[in-house]
N, C-alpha and C positions, 0 to 999 in steps of 0.2 A: 617377857611381858605375857600376861594371860591373853589367850585367843578365845573369842566367843564364837567364832565361825571357823570350821575346819573341814577339810575333805579327807575322809578315810577310805582308802581303796582296799583295805585288807579284810576281805570277807573270808570267813571260815567256810560258810556255805551260802547259797543264795537265799535271800530273805523271802519270806512268804507274803510280804506286804507290798502293795503297789502304791498306797497313799502314804503321805507323811505320818509319822508316828510321834505323838506327844507322850512323854514318859517322865516320871519322877525317878530320881536315882536312889538306889538303896544298896547297901553292902550286906544286908541281912538275907542270907540264903534260906533261913527258916521262916520267912514271911508267910503268913497263912494264905492258902490258895485263893480265897475270895478277893484278896487285895492285889494279887500279882499282875492282873491285866493292866494296871496303871503304872507298873514299875519296870525300870531297866536295872538289871542286877550287875553290879561291878564284880566281875568274877576274879577269883584268885585260886592258886593251886591247892589251898587247904580245903576248898569246898568239895564235899563229897555227897551232899544231900540232893534230893530231887529238885530239878531245875524246871520242871514243867510249869507253864502258866505265866512266866514272865514275858512281857511284850518284847523285850530285847535282853540279850546277854552281852555285856561289853567286856571284851577281853583285852587287857593291855598287851601291846605288840611284843613286849619283851618276854611274854609267856606263850609265844606262838608255838613253841615246841610241845605245849600241852594240848594243842588243838585236836589231837586225835581222840581225846576223850569227849569232845563236843561235836564230832563230825555228824552225828545222827540228828542234831538239832538244826532247825531251819531259821532261827532268829538270832544268830550269833554275828557280832560285828567286832572286828579287831580294831582297837583305837590307837592312834599314835600318841606320843608323849605330849602333844599339844593339849590333850584333854586329861592328862593325869591328875590335874587339880580337882576333877569332879569328885563330889562327895555326897553323903546322904542329904536328901531333900532338894538337891539341885534339880532343875528341870531342863530337858533337852527336847529338840524337835529334829527328827531324823528323816531325811528325804531319800528313800531307797533307790530311786531312779538315778540320782546323781551322787549318792554316797556322802552327801553333805550333812554335817551335824551342826545345828545352831544351839548355843547355850542361851536359853531364854531367861533363866532365873538362877542366881547363885545364893545359897543360904548364907554364906559368910561374907558376901560382898558388902562394901560400904555404901553401895548405891545400886538399885535395880530400877531401870527405866524401861518403859514399854512404848514403842512407836505405834500409835493407833491410826495414823493417816499421814501421807506425804503431801496432801493437798493443803494449800494455804491461800489466804486472800491478801497476803503481803509478799514482798520480794526483797527482804532486808539485805543490805549490801555486804553484811558479814555473816549471813546465815550459814551455820555449820551443817544444816540438813536442807539443801536446796529443794524447793517444792516441785512436785510433779503432778500434773493434772491427769490422774489415772484412777481407775476403779480399784481401790485397795481395801475393799470392804472385808476381805478375808482376814485382815489384821484384827478387826473387831471380834470376829469369830474365834481367832486364835487366842485373844486376850481373855475372852469369856471362858474358853476351855482351860486356859492356864490358871485362872484364879483359884479353883478348888485344889490345885496342886501346890500352891504357895504355902510355905510354913506359916501358921497363924501367929507365931511369935516375931515375925518380921516387923521391924520398927517402922519402916516407911517404904512406900513404892512411889514411883513418879510416872505419870502419864504425859507423853509428849507427842509432838508432831513435827512438821506441818502445824496446822491450826486445829486444835483438838475439838473445837466447837462446830467444825464443819461437817461432822458426821451426823448431824440432825438429832433425831430422837434417841439414837444410840448413845449419845453423850450422857444423858441422864441414866440410860439403861446400864451402862458399864459402871457408873458411880454407885448406883444401887447394888449392883452385883459385888463390887468391891466392899461395900459396907457389910453385906450379908456374909460373904466368905471370909473376910478378914476384919473381924469386929474390933481388933485391938491395933490395927495397922494404920498409921497416918497415910494420907493420900495427898501428894503434891501434884497439881495439874498445871502444866505450862500452857499459856494462851497469850495471844496478843491483846486480848481484852475487847476487841472491837465489836464482836457480836453481842456482848453484854450491854451494848447500847439499847438492846431490846430488853426492857425490864422483866418481861415474862420469863425469859431464859434464866435470869438471876433468881426469880421467884421459884421456878421449877427446881433449880439447884438447891435452894434453901430448904425446900420441902423434903428433900432426901434426908436431911438431918444427919449427915455424916458426922461422926464423933470428933474427927480430927482432919480437917480438909483445909488446904491452902491453895489459892490461885496465884501463880507467879506470872506477872505481867510486865513487859518491858516499857520503860519510858527513856528515850534517848536524849531528850533536850527539853529545855524550859520554854521553848516556843515552837509553834507548829511547823514553820518552814523547814527547820533543821530536822526535827523529828520525822516529818513526812518524807524528806529527802533520804534519810537513812532507811526508813521503812519501804521506800519506793511505792507509796500508796497515798493517793489524795485523801484528805480528811482523816487520816489515821490518828493524828494527835487528838482531835476533838472526839472521835469515836472511842478512843482508848480512855480518855478522862471520863467520859459519860459512862463507860462500862465499869470503871472502878467505882464511881459514885453509886451506881445501881447495885453493885455487889455489896458495898458497905451498907447501903440502905437496907439490904437483906441480911446484914450481920454475918457476911461471909468473909473470912480472913483473906487478906490480899498482901502479897509480897511484890514490891517493885524491884525489877531487875534492870540494872544499868550496865551495859557492856561498854568498856572504856577502850577507845582506839583513837586514831589521829583525827577523826572527824567529830569526836564527841568530848574529848578530855578537857578542852578549853572552857566549856560551859558547866563543868561539874559543880563548882560553887554556886553558880546561878541556879542550876537544877535543884540543888539542895535547898536553896532559899525558896524556890517555887513549891517544892514538895512540903516543906515545913509550914508554908503559908496556906496552902490549899488542900493538902492531903495528909495532914498531921495524924489522921485516924488510921492510916494503913498500919499493918502489923510488922513489917520487916522491910529493910532496904538491903539489897545485895549489890555491891559494886564489884563487877566481874571483869577479870582479864580475858583477853581475846583468844579463842581457839582457832588455829589456822587450818580449818577444814572447809569444804564447800566453797561458798562465795568469798569467805574470808581469805582463802588461799588464792582464789582467782584475783581478788582485789588487794593482794598483799601490799603492793607498793603504795597504794593510797591509804591503807589502814594501819600499817605498822608504825608504831612509835615505841621507843624504849621506855618501859615503865619508870625507869629512873628519871625520865624527863617530865613526867607528870606527877611527881611526888607532892609538889606544893598544892596542886589542884585537888589531889586525892585527900591530902591532909586537911585542907580547908573544908571540903565537903563533909568528911567524917566528923569534924569538930562541930559543924553546923548541926548535923543530925543529932549528935550526942548532946549538944547544948539544949536542944528541944526535947530530950528524953526519948528519941526514937531508937528502935533497935536496928543496928546497922552492922553488916559484916563485909569483909573483903575476901573475895573468892579468886582462885586461879592465879595467884600472884606470889612469887617467891618472897620469903620473909625478909631477905637482905635488901629487897627493893622497896620495902615499905618503911616510911619514917618511923623512928623508934617510938615516938609518942602515941602512934596509933596501931602498933603491932598487935596489941591485945585484941583488936577487932578481926584479925586474920583467922580464916577457917580453912582447914584441909578439906577441900570440897571436890577435887578432881576424882572421878571414878577410878578405883584402884586398877582397873584393867587398861586405862590409858594415862596413868600417872607415871612420871619418870623423873630422873635427876641427872645432872651432869657428873662426870667423873670427879670433878673438883669438889662436889658436894658430899662425897663419901665420908670425909673427915670433919664435916661441919657438926658442931655440937647442937645445933638447932634443927637438924634434919627431921627428927620425928615430929616437930611442931610446924614444919614448913609446908606450904601449899604445893611446892614443887612445880613441875612443868607438864603441860600436855605433851605426850610423846610426839604428836604431830608438829609441835613447836620447836623441837630441838635443833632444827636446821637454822633457826634464827632466834637467838636469845640475846638478852641484854649484855652489853659490854661491861656492866658493873656488878656482875655476880661476885660476891665476896663471902666465902664461907666463914662462919663464926668459929673462933678458937674454942 
């Protein structure tokens, strides 16, 4: 499995930097000098050109016997095999004091998400990123510095939290920056929608005129008591609905995200009826399997249900959305646990760096089309996994 965070202790020489280094990966040793200060060079033994000017020289550990030729340089880092997947246009952040390398962006990834705050105004019982009330404004600075390094042909990036709207004026600032630096890249923003009860925030967002923006907002039930229980926040249901109405009033695309677990699956058909009656104008419905991280792991016994056991509710909900012409997708659920009549709505949505399969899936004829499993979920999977011949 791909690792996005690793600690590499194999220095060739001591680095000259004291502060974290943000760098774009390149294998081009002939890169012109004026650009090199933004790049980390992936070194190989065939390189014999001038290496001056690169912010970092990354040497695969298997080539450590060649280190003698680099001993005069002060910006060389020997990387372990955990990072051998790095390639041109990937972006890393290196912390010299701890030798930690974070991979912030991968050019060939199927998903690139950026956490811009850990603060949140809800406390969802299955939250995979439990909120922390801390000053993490450095994340905004990191994201703004990262944007110019992201390849402009990237199809989509995702901004997530925490609650993304809690960063105040910086919320609009980073969306403007994304629009300017990535004029062809779609922007998916995850939010609980509650702060959009303030119409002015929706208006300010609309004024950015981003060419391809979607706000993903969760609704967990068709009535407030259950929704607010899952959110662990009073008035969350009313505020979320008002937020969605304000966003659509400003012609901003909205995706409704429904996480299915033991506390929510029974009301899936009723939730589908509620949405089709009251929110028919939203742009996409995502019915999502549960990831056992964060609070979902803590509350595992209360939340776990075999997806096989809510097939009827899932099927009924999807058919209701389909009957009303709404765009609906099924995320994070193995194909063999989805009723055959609605498998066409399944999407391979799990980020490649945390997507996994069981050994018995290796010979499944539908593996390439299957959503697979979160790696964190492999400790508890359905008893009804059945590979297709």
